[in-house]
Each structure stands twice: as structure tokens, then as C-alpha cells.
C-alpha positions, 0 to 999 in steps of 0.5 A: 515475558520469559526468556526465548528457548531454542532447542534444535536448530536455532531457527524458532522461538518455543511458544509460552506453553512449551517454555512454561513446561521447560521451565517447570521441568528445569525447577524439578529435581532428578527424582521429581522428573522421572516421577513426571515422566512416569505419570504419563506412561500408559495415557492413551489420550493425545492433546497438543499440550501433551506433545508439548510435555513431551518436547520439554521432558525430552529437552530436559533429559538432553540438558541434564545429560541423561542417557535415554536411549533405552526409550528414545533417540534424537527425535523420539521417546516412548511412554510404554513403560515406567523408568527409573534413573540409574546414576545418568542412565534412564532405564525402563523398569521391568 
């Protein structure tokens, strides 16, 4: 079993699927992480796994110290537009 990863208030361990997403994203380069985000842009479907992926990618943005205020905030992330990484800042692609 993998390490228990806590996010936010350290009160509850994450489920196995969320940990798998987090571990996978932690192994990606910055470019690969942005590609993973962009692959989900425009996807209208919804499933529990997709919510876990969104949580994991947002958590990885925070862990890497990315400024993603142009597409999200403390508890949100918008997948309406593709993005690019400029230094440590995530910006929507025009």
C-alpha cells in the first residue's frame, strides 16, 4: 500500500484511486502535467474518477508552486480553456 497523502486539513486519508492519480502526476514533467490538464479541457462528461483527477492535478499545481489563479482558486479549477506554463504561472491559451 502507498503512502497516505493528506491534503488541506490533514483530517482524512485519500482513497486509493486519488492517490494513484497523485502519484502518476507527481512523476510527470511540468510539460506532461500541462498536457494532462489540456487533454481534459472541453470534456463535458462527469464521473467520480474525473473529480479525483481534478483534485489530484490541482494538488500537484499547488505542490509545484504554480500560480494558477487565471484558471482557479483555493477550491476550484476551470477546464474551459487549454493552458500553457510561463515560468511558474499557468496561463490560458488565447
